[in-house]
N, C-alpha and C positions, 0 to 999 in steps of 0.2 A: 880610584884607579882609572886611568885613561889609556886607550890604545889608539894609535894613529897610523893608518896605512899610508904608504907612499909607493908610487910606481911610475912607469914611463908614460902612461896614458895611451900612447900609440906605439906599436912595435911591429916590425916586419917579420914575416914568418921565418926568415932565416936567422933572426937574431935570438939572443938569449933573453928570457924574461926574468927580471929580478925585481923582487918586492921587498919592502922593509916595513916592519912593524915596530913603531917606537912606543915604549912602555913608560908611563909615569905613574908614580904613586904606589908602585910595588916593585919588588925585586924578582927578576926572572929565576933566581935560585931559591925562592921561597919554597920550603918543603911542601911536597904534595901538589905543587902547581904544574899545570899543563898549559902549554901555549900552542895554539892551533891555527892553521890556515884553512879557510873554507872559501869556496867560490860559488857563484851562481851565474851560469850562462844565461843569455837572454831567453826568456820564456821557459826556463827550466828550474828545477829545484836546487836546493843547496847540496853541494858536494864537498865532502871532507877530503882535504888534500894531504895533510900531514900534521904531526904534533911533535913538539919537543918538550921533554919534562924538565923538572928542576935540576936533575942530575946531568942533563945533556943528552940523554938517550933520545933517539929519534924514531919515529914511526911514520911510514909513508903509505899512501894509497897504492896498492899494487898496480892499478891501472895507469898511474902516473909515473911510477918509479923508473920504469925502463923507457919512458918516452924520450925521443930525440928531436921531435918537432913540436912547435907551439902553434901550428897553423889553426888548431881548433880551440884555442884558449881564450877567445874573447869572452870576458865575464866581468862581473863585479867581484872583487877579491876582498875578503874580510879576515882580520885576525881576531881571535877570541881567546879568552882566558878562563880556565877553571882553576881557582886558587886554593881549593881545599880538597881536591881529589874526589869531587862529588859526581864527576862525569856529566856535569851540566855546565854550560858556559855562563859564568857570572857576569862577564864583561865582553862587550863587542866594540870594535872600532866602527867608524862610519862607512868604511869601505872605500875602495879605489877602483875606478873603472879602467880596464885595459882592453884596448881594441887591437886585434892582430890583423893587419892588412898590409898589402903591398901597394 
């Protein structure tokens, strides 16, 4: 199983930040699988952003869900997979760096 993140690299604060996680070697609809976005701002720890499960249900970080600005979102972004519902991430992508700057 491989996960590959992709993103814009540099984005202005007024823009929308869109990221993609490309999955190979597994189906995103595999029973009990959870697919998660995690980020790490410079000098800080890992932050869970949100998860989608194999049925399509989504779960979002409350601190991010209602945000309308990305001005504080410079970070390395990772997608991670829990394929058996163990609540541990079995696979990680290499990450993609996003810098928010005008």
